[in-house]
PAZAPA-4460 file (N, C-alpha, C; in steps of 0.05 Angstrom, whole numbers, plus 32768, in hexadecimal, padded with zeros to 4 digits):
% residues 300
    n_x    n_y    n_z   ca_x   ca_y   ca_z    c_x    c_y    c_z   seq   type   mol
   808B   8146   7B9D   807E   8158   7BB0   8060   8159   7BA9     1      M     A
   804F   8156   7BBE   8032   8157   7BBA   8027   816F   7BC8     2      S     A
   800F   8176   7BC0   8001   818D   7BCC   7FE5   8184   7BD3     3      Q     A
   7FDE   8184   7BED   7FC3   817D   7BF5   7FB2   8196   7BF6     4      G     A
   7F98   8193   7BF0   7F86   81AA   7BEE   7F69   81A0   7BF1     5      R     A
   7F5A   81AF   7C01   7F3D   81AA   7C03   7F2F   81BB   7BEE     6      M     A
   7F1C   81B0   7BE0   7F0C   81BF   7BCC   7EEF   81BB   7BD1     7      V     A
   7EE0   81D0   7BCB   7EC3   81D0   7BCF   7EB6   81C6   7BB5     8      N     A
   7EA5   81B2   7BB7   7E95   81A8   7BA0   7E78   81A6   7BA9     9      V     A
   7E68   81B9   7BA0   7E4C   81B9   7BA9   7E4C   81BD   7BC7    10      G     A
   7E3E   81AB   7BD5   7E3B   81AE   7BF2   7E4F   819C   7C01    11      D     A
   7E64   8192   7BF4   7E78   8182   7C02   7E93   818E   7BFE    12      V     A
   7EA6   8187   7C10   7EC1   818E   7C0D   7ED2   8175   7C09    13      E     A
   7EE2   8175   7BF4   7EF1   815D   7BED   7F0F   8162   7BF1    14      L     A
   7F1C   814F   7BFE   7F3A   8150   7C00   7F46   8147   7BE6    15      W     A
   7F59   8157   7BDC   7F67   8150   7BC3   7F85   8153   7BC7    16      T     A
   7F94   8147   7BB5   7FB1   8148   7BB6   7FBC   8148   7B99    17      E     A
   7FCF   815A   7B94   7FDA   815E   7B7A   7FF8   8157   7B79    18      E     A
   8000   814A   7B64   801C   8143   7B61   8026   814C   7B45    19      F     A
   803F   8152   7B43   804B   8159   7B29   8048   8176   7B22    20      G     A
   8050   817C   7B09   8050   8197   7AFF   8034   819F   7AF6    21      D     A
   8029   81B5   7B00   800E   81BE   7AF8   800C   81C4   7ADA    22      P     A
   8023   81C8   7ACD   8023   81CD   7AB0   8020   81B4   7AA0    23      A     A
   8023   819C   7AAD   8022   8183   7A9E   8004   817B   7A9A    24      H     A
   7FFF   8168   7A88   7FE4   8160   7A83   7FD7   8154   7A9C    25      P     A
   7FBE   815D   7AA2   7FB1   8154   7ABB   7FA7   8137   7AB9    26      P     A
   7FAB   8128   7ACF   7FA2   810D   7AD1   7F95   8109   7AEC    27      L     A
   7F7B   8104   7AEB   7F6B   8101   7B04   7F67   80E4   7B0A    28      L     A
   7F6F   80DC   7B23   7F6C   80C1   7B2D   7F52   80BF   7B3D    29      L     A
   7F40   80AD   7B35   7F26   80A9   7B42   7F25   808D   7B4E    30      V     A
   7F25   808C   7B69   7F26   8073   7B77   7F0A   8067   7B78    31      M     A
   7F08   804E   7B81   7EEF   803F   7B81   7EDD   8046   7B99    32      G     A
   7EC6   803A   7B9A   7EB3   803E   7BAF   7EBF   8038   7BCA    33      S     A
   7EB8   8049   7BDE   7EC0   8045   7BFA   7EDE   8046   7BFE    34      M     A
   7EEC   8052   7BEB   7F0A   8053   7BEC   7F14   8070   7BEB    35      S     A
   7F28   8075   7BFC   7F35   808F   7BFC   7F48   8093   7BE4    36      Q     A
   7F4D   80AC   7BDE   7F5F   80B2   7BC8   7F7B   80A7   7BCC    37      G     A
   7F84   80A6   7BE6   7F9F   809D   7BEB   7FA2   807F   7BE7    38      V     A
   7F8D   8071   7BE0   7F90   8055   7BD8   7FA0   8053   7BBE    39      V     A
   7F9F   8068   7BAE   7FB1   8069   7B97   7FCE   8069   7BA2    40      W     A
   7FDE   8055   7B9D   7FF8   8052   7BAA   800B   8069   7BA3    41      P     A
   801B   8071   7BB7   802E   8087   7BB4   8041   8082   7B9D    42      E     A
   804B   8069   7B9B   805F   8063   7B86   8052   8066   7B6A    43      E     A
   803A   805C   7B67   802C   805E   7B4D   8027   807C   7B46    44      L     A
   801D   808B   7B59   8018   80A7   7B55   8033   80B5   7B4E    45      V     A
   8048   80AF   7B5C   8062   80BB   7B57   806C   80B5   7B3B    46      G     A
   8068   809C   7B32   8071   8095   7B17   8061   80A5   7B02    47      R     A
   8048   80A9   7B06   8038   80B8   7AF3   8040   80D5   7AF2    48      L     A
   8045   80E1   7B0A   804E   80FD   7B0B   806A   8100   7AFE    49      A     A
   807C   80ED   7B04   8097   80EE   7AF9   8096   80EA   7ADA    50      A     A
   8081   80DE   7AD0   807E   80D9   7AB4   8072   80F1   7AA5    51      G     A
   806E   8108   7AB3   8065   8120   7AA6   8047   8125   7AA7    52      G     A
   803A   811C   7ABD   801E   8121   7AC0   8019   8131   7AD9    53      R     A
   8005   8142   7AD8   7FFB   8150   7AF0   7FE6   813F   7AFC    54      R     A
   7FED   8131   7B12   7FDC   811C   7B1D   7FCD   8127   7B35    55      V     A
   7FB3   8122   7B35   7FA1   812A   7B4B   7F92   8112   7B55    56      I     A
   7F92   810E   7B6F   7F81   80F9   7B7B   7F70   8107   7B91    57      R     A
   7F5B   80FA   7B99   7F49   8107   7BAD   7F39   80F2   7BBC    58      Y     A
   7F2F   80FB   7BD3   7F1E   80EA   7BE3   7F01   80EF   7BDB    59      D     A
   7EF2   80D9   7BD3   7ED6   80DC   7BCF   7EC8   80E7   7BE8    60      H     A
   7EB1   80F3   7BE5   7EA1   80FA   7BFC   7E9D   80E1   7C0D    61      R     A
   7E9B   80E4   7C27   7E98   80CE   7C3A   7EB0   80BB   7C3B    62      D     A
   7EC7   80C4   7C31   7EE0   80B5   7C35   7EF6   80C8   7C3E    63      T     A
   7F0A   80BE   7C4C   7F21   80CD   7C53   7F1B   80E7   7C61    64      G     A
   7F27   80FC   7C57   7F25   8117   7C63   7F0F   8128   7C56    65      R     A
   7F01   811D   7C43   7EEB   812B   7C36   7ED3   812C   7C48    66      S     A
   7EBF   813C   7C41   7EA7   813F   7C50   7E99   8125   7C55    67      T     A
   7E91   8120   7C6E   7E7F   8109   7C73   7E63   8114   7C75    68      T     A
   7E50   8105   7C6A   7E35   810F   7C66   7E22   8100   7C79    69      V     A
   7E0F   810F   7C84   7DF8   8103   7C92   7DE5   80F9   7C7D    70      D     A
   7DE7   80DF   7C76   7DD9   80D5   7C5E   7DBB   80D6   7C62    71      F     A
   7DB1   80D2   7C7A   7D95   80D3   7C7F   7D8A   80EF   7C7A    72      D     A
   7D99   8103   7C82   7D90   811E   7C7E   7D95   8129   7C62    73      A     A
   7DAC   8120   7C57   7DB5   812A   7C3D   7DBE   8113   7C2B    74      H     A
   7DAB   8103   7C22   7DB3   80EC   7C11   7DBE   80F5   7BF6    75      P     A
   7DCF   80E5   7BEA   7DDA   80EC   7BD0   7DDA   80D2   7BBF    76      Y     A
   7DE0   80D6   7BA6   7DE1   80C0   7B93   7DFC   80BE   7B86    77      T     A
   7E01   80A9   7B76   7E1A   80A7   7B68   7E1C   80BC   7B52    78      W     A
   7E06   80C7   7B4A   7E07   80DE   7B37   7E15   80F5   7B45    79      A     A
   7E11   80F8   7B5F   7E1F   810D   7B6E   7E3D   8107   7B71    80      D     A
   7E44   80ED   7B75   7E60   80E6   7B76   7E6E   80EA   7B5B    81      V     A
   7E5F   80E5   7B46   7E69   80EC   7B2B   7E6E   810A   7B28    82      K     A
   7E5C   811A   7B32   7E5F   8137   7B31   7E77   8140   7B41    83      A     A
   7E7D   8131   7B56   7E95   8138   7B66   7EAF   8136   7B55    84      D     A
   7EB0   8121   7B44   7EC7   811E   7B33   7ECC   8137   7B22    85      V     A
   7EB7   8140   7B15   7EB9   8158   7B04   7EBD   8171   7B15    86      L     A
   7EB3   8171   7B2E   7EB7   8187   7B40   7ED4   818B   7B48    87      G     A
   7EE2   8174   7B4B   7EFF   8176   7B51   7F0E   8183   7B39    88      V     A
   7F07   817A   7B21   7F14   8187   7B09   7F0D   81A4   7B08    89      L     A
   7EF4   81AC   7B0D   7EED   81C8   7B0D   7EFC   81D8   7B21    90      D     A
   7F00   81CC   7B39   7F0E   81DA   7B4F   7F2B   81E0   7B47    91      A     A
   7F36   81CF   7B37   7F52   81D3   7B2E   7F53   81E2   7B13    92      Y     A
   7F3C   81EB   7B09   7F3C   81FA   7AF0   7F43   81E9   7AD8    93      G     A
   7F3C   81CF   7AD9   7F43   81BC   7AC3   7F2A   81B7   7AB3    94      I     A
   7F2B   81BD   7A99   7F14   81B8   7A87   7F12   819A   7A80    95      D     A
   7F28   818D   7A7B   7F28   8171   7A73   7F42   8164   7A7E    96      A     A
   7F3F   814B   7A85   7F56   813D   7A91   7F57   8120   7A88    97      A     A
   7F6E   8114   7A8B   7F70   80F7   7A89   7F64   80EB   7AA2    98      H     A
   7F50   80DA   7AA0   7F43   80CE   7AB7   7F4B   80B1   7ABA    99      I     A
   7F55   80AA   7AD2   7F5D   808F   7AD8   7F4C   8086   7AEF   100      V     A
   7F3B   8072   7AEB   7F28   8069   7B00   7F2C   804C   7B07   101      G     A
   7F2C   8047   7B21   7F2E   802B   7B2B   7F14   8022   7B36   102      H     A
   7F0B   800A   7B2F   7EF3   7FFE   7B39   7EDB   8010   7B34   103      S     A
   7ECC   8019   7B49   7EB5   802B   7B44   7EBE   8045   7B39   104      A     A
   7ED8   804D   7B3E   7EE3   8065   7B31   7EE4   8062   7B13   105      G     A
   7EE8   8049   7B0A   7EE7   8043   7AED   7ECB   8046   7AE2   106      G     A
   7EB7   803E   7AF2   7E9B   8043   7AE9   7E95   8060   7AE6   107      L     A
   7E9E   8070   7AFA   7E9A   808D   7AF8   7EA8   8099   7AE0   108      L     A
   7EC0   808F   7ADA   7ECE   8099   7AC3   7EBF   8092   7AA9   109      G     A
   7EB5   807A   7AA7   7EA5   8072   7A8F   7E8D   8084   7A8C   110      Q     A
   7E7F   8089   7AA2   7E67   8099   7AA2   7E6C   80B5   7A98   111      W     A
   7E81   80C2   7AA3   7E89   80DD   7A9B   7E91   80DD   7A7D   112      I     A
   7EA2   80C9   7A76   7EAC   80C9   7A5A   7E95   80C6   7A46   113      A     A
   7E80   80B7   7A4E   7E69   80B3   7A3C   7E57   80CB   7A3A   114      A     A
   7E53   80D9   7A51   7E40   80EF   7A52   7E4C   810A   7A4E   115      E     A
   7E65   810D   7A56   7E73   8127   7A53   7E8F   8123   7A47   116      Q     A
   7E90   811B   7A2E   7EA9   8113   7A22   7EBD   812A   7A20   117      P     A
   7EB3   8143   7A21   7EC5   815A   7A1F   7ED7   815D   7A38   118      E     A
   7ED0   814F   7A4E   7EE0   8151   7A67   7EF6   813C   7A68   119      R     A
   7EF6   8128   7A55   7F08   8111   7A58   7F1B   8110   7A41   120      V     A
   7F35   8114   7A46   7F4A   8111   7A32   7F4E   80F4   7A2A   121      L     A
   7F53   80E4   7A3E   7F54   80C7   7A3B   7F47   80BB   7A54   122      T     A
   7F40   80A1   7A51   7F34   8092   7A67   7F44   8079   7A6C   123      L     A
   7F4B   8074   7A85   7F57   805B   7A8C   7F46   804F   7AA2   124      T     A
   7F3E   8036   7A9F   7F2C   8028   7AB1   7F3B   800F   7ABC   125      V     A
   7F3E   800D   7AD6   7F4C   7FF8   7AE3   7F3A   7FE8   7AF6   126      I     A
   7F39   7FCE   7AF2   7F2A   7FBD   7B05   7F0D   7FC5   7B08   127      G     A
   7F00   7FCB   7AF2   7EE5   7FD5   7AF3   7ED1   7FC3   7AE4   128      S     A
   7EB8   7FCC   7AE4   7EA3   7FBE   7AD5   7E97   7FD1   7AC0   129      S     A
   7E8A   7FC6   7AAC   7E7E   7FD7   7A97   7E67   7FE7   7AA3   130      P     A
   7E66   8001   7A9C   7E50   8012   7AA4   7E36   8005   7A99   131      L     A
   7E22   8003   7AAB   7E08   7FF8   7AA3   7E06   7FDA   7AA8   132      G     A
   7E1C   7FCE   7AB2   7E1C   7FB1   7AB6   7E10   7FA7   7ACF   133      G     A
   7E08   7FBA   7AE1   7DFC   7FB4   7AFB   7E0D   7FA0   7B0B   134      R     A
   7E26   7FA7   7B0D   7E39   7F96   7B1C   7E31   7F91   7B39   135      E     A
   7E24   7FA6   7B45   7E1B   7FA3   7B60   7E06   7F8D   7B63   136      G     A
   7DF5   7F8B   7B50   7DE0   7F76   7B51   7DED   7F5A   7B4E   137      Q     A
   7E01   7F58   7B3D   7E0F   7F3F   7B3A   7E1C   7F37   7B54   138      V     A
   7E29   7F4A   7B61   7E36   7F44   7B7B   7E22   7F3C   7B90   139      L     A
   7E0B   7F49   7B91   7DF7   7F42   7BA5   7DEC   7F26   7BA1   140      M     A
   7DE7   7F1F   7B87   7DDD   7F04   7B82   7DF2   7EEF   7B8A   141      R     A
   7E0C   7EF5   7B85   7E21   7EE3   7B8C   7E22   7EDF   7BAA   142      A     A
   7E20   7EF5   7BB9   7E21   7EF3   7BD7   7E09   7EE4   7BE2   143      L     A
   7DF2   7EE5   7BD4   7DDA   7ED7   7BDD   7DD9   7EBA   7BD2   144      M     A
   7DED   7EB3   7BC3   7DED   7E97   7BB8   7DD9   7E93   7BA2   145      G     A
   7DD0   7EA8   7B95   7DBC   7EA6   7B7F   7DCA   7EA2   7B64   146      Q     A
   7DBC   7E95   7B53   7DC7   7E91   7B38   7DC6   7EAB   7B28   147      E     A
   7DDB   7EB0   7B19   7DDB   7EC8   7B08   7DCB   7EC4   7AEF   148      Q     A
   7DB9   7ED6   7AE8   7DA9   7ED3   7ACF   7DBB   7ED5   7AB7   149      P     A
   7DB1   7ECA   7AA0   7DC1   7ECC   7A87   7DC7   7EE9   7A80   150      P     A
   7DDF   7EEE   7A76   7DE7   7F09   7A6F   7DF3   7F19   7A85   151      G     A
   7DF4   7F0F   7A9D   7DFF   7F1E   7AB4   7E1E   7F1F   7AB1   152      S     A
   7E2A   7F32   7ABE   7E47   7F33   7AC0   7E52   7F1B   7ACF   153      L     A
   7E6A   7F13   7AC9   7E76   7EFD   7AD8   7E77   7F03   7AF6   154      P     A
   7E70   7EF0   7B07   7E6F   7EF5   7B24   7E8B   7EF6   7B30   155      P     A
   7E8D   7F00   7B49   7EA7   7F00   7B57   7EB2   7EE4   7B5C   156      P     A
   7ECB   7EE4   7B62   7ED9   7ECA   7B69   7ECD   7EBF   7B83   157      A     A
   7ECD   7EA4   7B85   7EC2   7E98   7B9D   7ECE   7EA2   7BB7   158      P     A
   7EE8   7EA7   7BB8   7EF4   7EB1   7BD1   7EEA   7ECC   7BDA   159      E     A
   7EE3   7EDD   7BC6   7ED8   7EF7   7BCC   7EBC   7EF4   7BD8   160      F     A
   7EAB   7EE3   7BCB   7E90   7EDE   7BD5   7E91   7ED2   7BF1   161      V     A
   7EA3   7EBF   7BF5   7EA5   7EB2   7C0F   7EAD   7EC6   7C25   162      E     A
   7EBF   7ED8   7C1F   7EC8   7EEB   7C33   7EB0   7EFC   7C3C   163      F     A
   7EA0   7F06   7C2A   7E8A   7F18   7C32   7E72   7F08   7C3D   164      F     A
   7E6F   7EEF   7C35   7E5B   7EDE   7C41   7E60   7EDA   7C5E   165      A     A
   7E7A   7ED6   7C65   7E81   7ED2   7C81   7E7E   7EED   7C90   166      K     A
   7E86   7F03   7C84   7E84   7F1D   7C91   7E67   7F24   7C97   167      A     A
   7E54   7F1B   7C86   7E38   7F22   7C8A   7E2C   7F15   7CA2   168      A     A
   7E37   7EFE   7CAB   7E2B   7EF0   7CC2   7E3B   7EF5   7CDC   169      V     A
   7E51   7F04   7CDA   7E61   7F0A   7CF2   7E5B   7F27   7CFB   170      N     A
   7E5F   7F2D   7D15   7E5B   7F48   7D1E   7E70   7F5A   7D10   171      P     A
   7E69   7F73   7D0A   7E7C   7F85   7CFD   7E93   7F8B   7D11   172      P     A
   7EAB   7F90   7D07   7EC1   7F96   7D18   7EBB   7FB0   7D28   173      P     A
   7EC1   7FAE   7D43   7EB7   7FC3   7D55   7ECB   7FD8   7D5B   174      A     A
   7EE5   7FD2   7D5A   7EF9   7FE6   7D61   7F0E   7FE9   7D4B   175      D     A
   7F20   7FFC   7D50   7F34   8003   7D3B   7F44   7FEA   7D32   176      R     A
   7F4E   7FDB   7D45   7F5E   7FC4   7D3E   7F4E   7FAF   7D2D   177      R     A
   7F36   7FAA   7D36   7F25   7F96   7D27   7F1E   7FA1   7D0C   178      A     A
   7F18   7FBA   7D09   7F12   7FC6   7CEF   7F29   7FC4   7CDC   179      Q     A
   7F41   7FCA   7CE7   7F59   7FC9   7CD6   7F5F   7FAC   7CCE   180      I     A
   7F5C   7F99   7CE1   7F60   7F7D   7CDA   7F4D   7F74   7CC4   181      D     A
   7F34   7F7D   7CC6   7F20   7F76   7CB1   7F29   7F80   7C96   182      F     A
   7F32   7F99   7C95   7F3A   7FA5   7C7C   7F53   7F97   7C70   183      Q     A
   7F65   7F8E   7C82   7F7C   7F7F   7C78   7F73   7F65   7C6B   184      I     A
   7F61   7F57   7C77   7F58   7F3E   7C6B   7F48   7F42   7C51   185      E     A
   7F39   7F58   7C50   7F2C   7F5F   7C37   7F41   7F65   7C22   186      L     A
   7F55   7F75   7C29   7F6A   7F7B   7C16   7F78   7F62   7C0C   187      A     A
   7F7B   7F4E   7C1D   7F88   7F35   7C15   7F77   7F27   7BFF   188      R     A
   7F5D   7F27   7C03   7F4B   7F1B   7BEF   7F4C   7F2B   7BD5   189      V     A
   7F4B   7F45   7BD7   7F4B   7F56   7BBF   7F65   7F54   7BB0   190      L     A
   7F7B   7F4F   7BBE   7F96   7F4E   7BB3   7F98   7F37   7B9F   191      H     A
   7F89   7F22   7BA3   7F8B   7F0A   7B91   7FA0   7EF7   7B9C   192      G     A
   7FA3   7EE1   7B8D   7FB3   7ECB   7B97   7FCE   7EC8   7B89   193      T     A
   7FD4   7ED9   7B76   7FED   7ED4   7B66   8005   7EE2   7B71   194      A     A
   8003   7EF9   7B7D   8019   7F09   7B86   801B   7F08   7BA4   195      L     A
   8034   7F0A   7BB0   8037   7F0A   7BCD   8028   7F21   7BDA   196      P     A
   801C   7F1C   7BF0   800C   7F30   7BFF   801C   7F38   7C18   197      F     A
   8023   7F52   7C1A   8033   7F5C   7C30   8020   7F66   7C46   198      D     A
   801B   7F54   7C5A   8008   7F5B   7C6F   8011   7F73   7C80   199      E     A
   802B   7F74   7C86   8035   7F8A   7C96   8031   7FA5   7C88   200      D     A
   8038   7FA6   7C6E   8034   7FBF   7C5F   8016   7FC6   7C5D   201      E     A
   8005   7FB1   7C5A   7FE8   7FB6   7C58   7FDE   7FC1   7C72   202      Q     A
   7FE9   7FB8   7C89   7FE0   7FC2   7CA3   7FE7   7FE0   7CA5   203      R     A
   7FFF   7FE8   7C9C   8006   8004   7C9C   7FF3   8014   7C8B   204      R     A
   7FEC   800A   7C74   7FD9   8018   7C62   7FBE   801B   7C70   205      I     A
   7FB4   8005   7C7B   7F99   8005   7C87   7F98   8017   7CA0   206      E     A
   7FAE   8018   7CAF   7FAF   802A   7CC6   7FAD   8047   7CBD   207      E     A
   7FBC   804D   7CA8   7FBB   8068   7C9E   7F9F   8070   7C94   208      R     A
   7F93   805D   7C85   7F78   8063   7C7A   7F64   8067   7C90   209      L     A
   7F66   8056   7CA5   7F53   8058   7CBB   7F57   8073   7CCA   210      H     A
   7F6F   807A   7CCF   7F75   8091   7CE0   7F71   80AC   7CD2   211      D     A
   7F73   80AC   7CB7   7F6F   80C6   7CA9   7F52   80CA   7CA1   212      R     A
   7F41   80B6   7CA6   7F24   80B9   7C9F   7F16   80C9   7CB4   213      A     A
   7F07   80DD   7CAB   7EF7   80ED   7CBE   7EE3   80DC   7CCC   214      A     A
   7ED7   80C8   7CBF   7EC5   80B5   7CCA   7EC7   809B   7CBB   215      D     A
   7ED6   8087   7CC5   7EDA   806E   7CB5   7EC0   8061   7CAD   216      P     A
   7EAA   8064   7CBD   7E91   8057   7CB6   7E82   8064   7CA0   217      A     A
   7E89   807D   7C99   7E7A   808C   7C85   7E7B   8080   7C69   218      A     A
   7E8F   806F   7C64   7E91   8063   7C49   7E78   8053   7C41   219      V     A
   7E6A   8049   7C56   7E52   8039   7C50   7E3D   804A   7C41   220      A     A
   7E3F   8064   7C42   7E2C   8075   7C33   7E2E   8071   7C15   221      N     A
   7E46   8068   7C0C   7E48   8063   7BEF   7E35   804C   7BE6   222      H     A
   7E32   8038   7BF7   7E20   8022   7BF1   7E03   802C   7BF1   223      Q     A
   7DFD   803D   7C04   7DE2   8048   7C06   7DDC   805A   7BEE   224      R     A
   7DF0   8069   7BE4   7DEC   8079   7BCD   7DE6   8068   7BB4   225      A     A
   7DF6   8053   7BB1   7DF1   8041   7B9A   7DD6   8034   7B9B   226      G     A
   7DCC   802E   7BB3   7DB2   8020   7BB5   7D9A   8032   7BAE   227      A     A
   7D9E   804D   7BB1   7D87   805F   7BAC   7D89   806E   7B91   228      R     A
   7D9D   8068   7B81   7DA3   8078   7B6A   7D98   806A   7B50   229      D     A
   7D80   8073   7B47   7D74   8068   7B30   7D83   8070   7B16   230      S     A
   7D94   8085   7B18   7DA3   808E   7B01   7DBE   8080   7AFD   231      E     A
   7DC7   8073   7B13   7DE2   8068   7B12   7DE4   8052   7AFD   232      F     A
   7DFA   8051   7AF0   7E00   803D   7ADB   7DEB   803E   7AC5   233      E     A
   7DE9   8054   7AB7   7DD8   8054   7A9F   7DE1   803F   7A8B   234      P     A
   7DCE   8032   7A7E   7DD4   801B   7A6D   7DD7   8024   7A50   235      V     A
   7DE9   8018   7A41   7DEB   801A   7A25   7DF7   8034   7A1A   236      G     A
   7E09   8041   7A2A   7E14   805A   7A20   7E33   8059   7A1C   237      I     A
   7E3F   8042   7A20   7E5C   8041   7A1E   7E66   8045   7A01   238      L     A
   7E54   8041   79ED   7E5D   8047   79D2   7E5F   8065   79CC   239      D     A
   7E57   8075   79E0   7E5A   8092   79DD   7E76   809C   79E6   240      R     A
   7E85   808B   79F3   7E9F   8093   79FD   7EB2   8099   79E5   241      V     A
   7EBC   80B2   79E5   7ECD   80BA   79CF   7EEB   80BA   79D7   242      L     A
   7EF0   80BC   79F1   7F0C   80BE   79FA   7F1A   80A3   79F5   243      A     A
   7F33   80A5   79ED   7F43   808C   79EB   7F43   807E   7A06   244      P     A
   7F3D   8064   7A06   7F38   8056   7A1F   7F4A   803E   7A22   245      T     A
   7F56   803B   7A3A   7F66   8024   7A41   7F58   8016   7A58   246      L     A
   7F53   7FFC   7A55   7F46   7FEC   7A6A   7F5B   7FD8   7A75   247      V     A
   7F5F   7FD8   7A8F   7F73   7FC7   7A9C   7F65   7FB4   7AB0   248      I     A
   7F6D   7F9B   7AAF   7F63   7F87   7AC2   7F79   7F74   7ACA   249      E     A
   7F79   7F6C   7AE3   7F8D   7F58   7AEC   7F84   7F3C   7AE5   250      G     A
   7F98   7F2B   7AE1   7F92   7F0F   7ADB   7F86   7F00   7AF2   251      T     A
   7F88   7F0B   7B0B   7F7D   7EFF   7B22   7F69   7F11   7B30   252      H     A
   7F59   7F1F   7B20   7F44   7F31   7B2A   7F2E   7F21   7B38   253      E     A
   7F2A   7F25   7B52   7F16   7F15   7B61   7EFA   7F21   7B62   254      P     A
   7EF7   7F3B   7B5C   7EDE   7F49   7B60   7ECE   7F4B   7B46   255      V     A
   7EDC   7F52   7B30   7ECF   7F57   7B17   7EDE   7F48   7B00   256      K     A
   7EE1   7F2E   7B04   7EF1   7F1E   7AF0   7EE3   7F1E   7AD5   257      P     A
   7EF3   7F25   7AC0   7EE8   7F25   7AA5   7ED9   7F3E   7A9D   258      G     A
   7ED5   7F51   7AB0   7EC6   7F69   7AAA   7ED5   7F7C   7A98   259      H     A
   7EEF   7F7C   7A9A   7EFF   7F8F   7A8A   7EFC   7F8B   7A6C   260      G     A
   7EFC   7F72   7A64   7EF8   7F6C   7A47   7EDD   7F76   7A3D   261      A     A
   7EC9   7F75   7A4F   7EAE   7F7E   7A47   7EAE   7F9C   7A43   262      L     A
   7EBC   7FAB   7A55   7EBE   7FC8   7A52   7ECB   7FCE   7A37   263      I     A
   7EE2   7FC1   7A32   7EF1   7FC7   7A1A   7EE1   7FC1   7A01   264      A     A
   7ED0   7FAC   7A02   7EC0   7FA5   79EB   7EAA   7FB9   79E6   265      A     A
   7EA1   7FC7   79FB   7E8A   7FDA   79F9   7E93   7FF6   79F1   266      A     A
   7EAC   7FFD   79F5   7EB6   8018   79EE   7EC5   8017   79D4   267      I     A
   7EBD   8026   79C0   7ECA   8025   79A6   7EE8   802B   79A8   268      P     A
   7EF8   8019   799D   7F15   801D   799B   7F24   8019   79B5   269      G     A
   7F17   8010   79CA   7F25   800D   79E4   7F3A   7FF7   79E3   270      A     A
   7F50   7FFC   79F1   7F65   7FE8   79F4   7F61   7FD9   7A0E   271      E     A
   7F6A   7FC0   7A0F   7F66   7FAF   7A27   7F81   7FA4   7A2F   272      F     A
   7F88   7FA7   7A48   7FA2   7F9D   7A53   7F9D   7F8C   7A6B   273      L     A
   7FA7   7F73   7A6A   7FA7   7F62   7A82   7FC2   7F64   7A8F   274      M     A
   7FC2   7F67   7AAA   7FDB   7F68   7AB9   7FDE   7F4F   7AC9   275      I     A
   7FF3   7F40   7AC4   7FF8   7F26   7AD0   7FFB   7F28   7AEE   276      E     A
   7FEB   7F18   7AFC   7FED   7F16   7B19   7FDD   7F2A   7B29   277      G     A
   7FD4   7F40   7B1C   7FC6   7F54   7B2B   7FA9   7F4B   7B32   278      M     A
   7FA1   7F52   7B4A   7F85   7F4C   7B52   7F74   7F66   7B4F   279      G     A
   7F66   7F6D   7B65   7F56   7F85   7B64   7F64   7F9E   7B6F   280      H     A
   7F7B   7F99   7B7D   7F8A   7FAF   7B89   7FA1   7FB7   7B77   281      T     A
   7FB0   7FCB   7B80   7FC6   7FD6   7B70   7FE0   7FD2   7B7F   282      L     A
   7FEA   7FB9   7B80   8002   7FB3   7B90   801C   7FBD   7B83   283      P     A
   8031   7FBF   7B93   804B   7FC9   7B89   8055   7FBB   7B71   284      P     A
   8050   7FA1   7B6F   805B   7F91   7B59   8051   7F9A   7B3E   285      Q     A
   803B   7FA9   7B3C   8030   7FB1   7B22   8032   7FCF   7B1D   286      V     A
   803D   7FDE   7B30   803E   7FFB   7B2D   804C   8004   7B14   287      H     A
   8063   7FF8   7B0E   8072   8000   7AF7   8062   7FFB   7ADD   288      R     A
   8056   7FE3   7ADB   8047   7FDD   7AC3   802E   7FEE   7AC0   289      Q     A
   8020   7FF3   7AD6   8009   8005   7AD5   8011   8021   7ACD   290      L     A
   8026   802C   7AD9   802E   8047   7AD2   8037   8049   7AB5   291      A     A
   8046   8036   7AAB   804E   8037   7A90   8036   8035   7A7D   292      E     A
   8023   8025   7A83   800B   8023   7A72   7FFB   803D   7A72   293      A     A
   7FF7   8049   7A8A   7FE8   8061   7A8B   7FF7   8078   7A7E   294      V     A
   8011   807A   7A82   8020   8090   7A76   8020   808D   7A57   295      L     A
   8022   8075   7A4D   8022   8071   7A30   8006   8078   7A25   296      A     A
   7FF1   8071   7A34   7FD6   8076   7A2A   7FD0   8094   7A2A   297      H     A
   7FDB   80A3   7A3D   7FD5   80BF   7A40   7FE9   80D2   7A32   298      T     A
   7FFC   80C6   7A24   8010   80D6   7A16   8004   80E3   79FD   299      A     A
   800F   80FA   79F6   8007   8107   79DD   7FEF   8118   79DF   300      G     A
***
């Protein structure tokens, strides 16, 4: 049984959902950029709650049912998105939680764990890049066909670069059906090539995500926030992370291949887990292994 709830964080209202016994240790799920909280799969969330965790997931600002912002009138930065994470914990009266972040959610988790260690019981980072690695710049150079300078993070897989290179020269999808079709094809690329891709199930997911969004186009504000944020991704602070850290990467990660090992190397005592066949998404085939790993890491 889940409980949906809107919470006020600063000048925005965020949709949140809680699973499990409120007396159990709190575990906050932080999804990636431009992604709704319900992208965390129901089965995975259920396994975590059944394993004795109080699980909370939420929609970032400008996604899902949370506040959509007039970015020109009220611009924000990723420092504000980071503050939203802590605001959700505050709204639930939680001083410290197990934080599990996927993709850009993993960056936010690293940032909080480095700067406010008292708020993080443990940190789990899935399919993410090391804080301070300027992953966005690496992606932009790859899309423009530019050579990566020495010391850069490993670039995305060619199929990921090809997908967005084609998208950049085509008109944006204009209606609901076209937008959902685009998201399905993106999900196919993010899924990777090792595990079967269920197009029918993905269509059901994308239809739900599209229809529950207050404004599906508002997610683009996350990119605008990242572009104007001089504070985002502070460099050289991962050695300050005190929380026990688990870093997870799929063997077929197409967006941030090899980045997980770099995170684990930068955080003292971090553990690193590769999941066979997983790409950048969280498909049903890996839910059990993911849940078992997170539950073991957050035990005690």
